[in-house]
N, C-alpha and C positions, 0 to 999 in steps of 0.2 A: 235310501237305496242300498241294497246289499252289495258288498264288494268282497274281494278275496282275503281281506284282513280280518274279517269277523271271526273265523275259527281260531285264529291266533290270539285275538283279543279275549275271546271267551276262555281260551286255555289259560291265559295269564290270570284272569279273574278267578277261575276255579282253583288255580295253584295258590293264589293268595288266600282264598277261603280255606283251602286244605291246611295251609301253614298256620292260619289263625286257629283253626279247629284243633290242631295238634298242640299248640301252646296254651290255648285258653279253655281247654276242656276241663270240667270240674274234677278236682282232685278227690281221690278216694278209691274204694274197691272197684268201682265201675268205670274208671277212667279209660281203660282199654276199650270197653264197649262203646263209650261215647265217641272216642277217636275213630274207631272202626266204622261206626254207623255214619258219622258225619262225612268222613273222607270217601267211603264207598258210595254213599248217596250222591255226593257232589260229582264224583267220577262217572257214575252211571247216568246221571242227568246230562252231563256234558256230552258223553258219547251218544246218547239218544238224540240230543239236539244237533250235534255235529253231523251225524249220519243223515238226519232229515234235511238239514240245511244244505249239505253238499249234494244230496240227491236232487234237490231242486235247482241247483246251479247248472247241472249237466244232465237233463232228463234222458233216460234210455229210449223212451218212445216219444217221438215228436207228435205234436197235435196235428190232426188231419181235419181239414175243412171240407165239408160236403156241399156247401152252398156256392162253390166257385162255378162260374159260367164256363162252359166248354166252347170250342170253336163253332159248334153248330148254333149257339145262341146269339152270336153276333149277326147283326143285319148290315148288309152292304148298301 
C-alpha cells in the first residue's frame, strides 16, 4: 500500500544513485558526458514518477458514480 514516505524514499535512492554515478563514472574524455547523462536521467525519471505518484494520492477530479439509486427508486 502506498504511503506518504514513498517520495522521500525514492529521493534517497535517486540521490545514492547520483552519488554513485558521480564517483564511478568511467574516467577519460567523456567522463563529464557520462556523469551528466546518468544524473540528469535519474533526476528526470524521479520527477516524472513523483509527479504521477503524488497526483494519484490527491486527485483533482473525484470519481462520479452514475449507477446510484435515487430516492424515487426506493420502495416503501
